[in-house]
N, C-alpha and C positions, 0 to 999 in steps of 0.2 A: 318769489317762489308762487305755484300755486296748488292748489290743496285736491285730493283724488280722495273721494269716497269711497268705500270699498266695505261690501257686505260677505263674510263667508263664513263656511260651516268650519269645525274642528279639526276635519280631515287631513286638507293642508297648512295645517295653522305649524307645524313644527317646523316647516320648508320656509314659512311664512314669514315667519317671527326673526327667521335671522337674516331673510334677502331684502326684507324693506330697509332696514337703516343703510345696506346697500345701496338702495335705489334711490331714497331719499339723500343719500351724502353726495352722489355720483348728477344728479338730477336735479337738486335744489327746489326739489317739489314735496310736500308736507301728507303724507296720508294717515285719512282719518282712517280706522277702524270698528268695523262693528261685526260682533260673533257670537251669533246664533243657530239653533240646531237647524236641521235642512230643515226640517218641514214648518218651522217656525219665518225663515226668508222666504221657502214659497207663498205662506201667508199672507205678510209684512208687502210682498212686491205684490200681489193679487187686489191687498186695501189700499194701490197706492203710494207704496212709499220709493222715495229714488233715491236710486245713487250712482254712484259715474260705474262703480264693477262689481257684480256677483260674481263668485265663486263655488259653485257648489255639483254635482255627479254629470255627468253629461244631459241622463234625460232631462232634469230638471231644465237645465236650459236651453233644449230643446221645447221644453214646454213653452215656456218665458218666450221664446221668440215665436210658438203657434199664437201665443196671448198678445202676440205686437209689444213687449217687455222688455225684450233684448233686440236689440238688431238683429236686420235677417244676416247679416256678414259678420256679428258680435263674437261669435263662440270662438275661442280658440282651447284646443285641448292641454293642460300644463302636466298632467300625472296620470300616472296608473295604481293602483293598490290592490292585493287580494285581503280576502278574509284572514285572519289569526284565531287562534286559540289557546286563551291565557286559564293559568291556577294561580294560587294564591304563591307567595315567595317557599321554593322549597319542599311544596307538595309533590306528591303524584303525578308524576303527568301519565297520563292515559295514550292506548295506542289510539295514532288518528293516522295511520298509513295508509288508510282506504276510505272509502266511504262508506264500507259495511262497520270496521274498527271505529269510526268515528259515530256507524248508529248506536253499536255499545257502549260507546262513552257518554255518548247523551243519556242514553235511558238509566245507565246505572249512577248516573251524577245524583246527587240529593235536591240539586238547585243550579240551573241556569239565569245566566242574565245574555241582551241582548239590547241593542238599541234598537230605536224607534224610525234609523238614519238607509239608506242604502245596504249596509250591512244587514240589516234584522228583519227588511222588509222583503231580502232572499233567502235567508234563515228561514224566515214561517213560512214562504213556498218549499223551502224544502226538508221540511221537516215533513210539510204534508203531503210530499211525495214521497219517503220513504215511511208514510203510514204511521208516525210515532205521534204525531201533533194530537194526537186525542189523548194520549198516554203522557206527555208531557206537558200538558198545557198549568196542569196545577204548580208544578213548580220551576216556571218560565217568569222572567222578572223584566219589562223591559223599561230601559230605562232613555231620558232625553233632559240633555242639560249637565250631562257630566257622564266619562266613560266607561263602556259598562264594566272596564278592569277594578275603578274605584270598588265598586261591589264586591268585588273580587277580593283587591286589596285587605279592603275593609272586613271577613271572614262571611260575605251577604251572600253571596253566590258561590258554588266551586269552580263550574267553568265561564268562563265570560269568550263573548267573539263578539269582534268588530273588525272593521279595518286592520292590518296588522300598524300601520302608519300610526292612528290612536291609541292600541297598546304601547309600543314600544317608550314612551313618557311617562306610561304611569308607576310611580314607585311601587313594590309591594308584591309587582304578581312575573311571575317565568312567563315567557312566552313559550309555550309547548311548539310552536308549527302553524304555516299556513295551513290553509284544509286541504287536505289531499286533493290531486289534479282533476280528478276524477270526478270532483265539487263542488267545486274552486269555482269563485266569482269575482274576476274582474272589476271594478269597477274606475273607469273614467272620471276625472275631476277633469273642468271644463271653467274657463269664465266667460263673462258673458259683459258686453260694454249695452249698459241701461239702455234706451229708447229716449229717454229724458233726462238723460246725464247732462252736465253742469259742464264737465270737461271731459270730453269723451277722448279727447287727443293725448289728453294724462293717462287717463286709465288705456289707453293703447300704448303708452311709450311704456307705466308698469308691464304691460302683457310682454312684453318683450323684452323687458329684461329680467321677467320669469322662465322665458323661455329662450334663453343665452343660454348658448354652450354655459357658459361660465356656473352659471346658477345650478348646469345639472345634478354636477357631484353633489351637491349639500340638498336638493331632493333625494338623490340615490340614498345618501345616508341617513335619512328618516325614513327609513322602509317602505319606501315609494320609486317609481320606473319614469321619469321623463319622458314623456311624449316629442 
C-alpha cells in the first residue's frame, strides 16, 4: 500500500469525499488529505510545502506550473461549476433572472457575503463592472475557511454567493439559483501533480479514477459538471 498526499480546496470536496474511499478500496492505496482555502494552498505551495497532488482552480494550477511547482504535463481538468446565490432557508427569494435583476437584488440586500476564492474574486470584479462596488462595500463580508452559505444560515448575511457545489451541502439555506447566464462565471477545477511529488504514479492513478466515467454521476450529483 502506498500513500498519496493531496491538498485541495472545498469546491471539489463533496465529490472527493465520496469517490476517494472507492479509490482506496479499488487500488489499495491510502489517500492523506489536507483541506485549505485556495489562497492558503497557493501560499503554502510557494513556501515550499510538498504534496503529491493539488486540486484547485485551473488558473491556480497554471500559475503553479509556471512557477515549476506542478509538473509541466501534470494538469488534468476534473469538473466545472458556476456561481450560485443563496438565502436563509424559508426567506424570500430575490429575482436573479438577469444581470440587471441581480444588480437590483444586490443593491436591495442589507448584507452580502462571498469568499476570497475564485468566485469571490470574480464577484468583486463583476460588482465593479456593474458600477455598484462603492455603494455596497460597507455591507459586504468576505470569508475564508468556511462556506459563505454558513453566514447566511446564521442570519449574518442576507445574500450569499459561492460556487453552487459549495452552497448545496450547507444546511439552513435555500439555493435561489445560479447567476444569470449573462453574468455567470464557470470555474474549472483541476488537479496538478507536484513537481517534487514522492508518489507521482499514485497521484496520476487517483486522477485517472476521478476522471473515469464511473465518477461522473457522483460529480454531477454534487452540483458540478465532469470534464
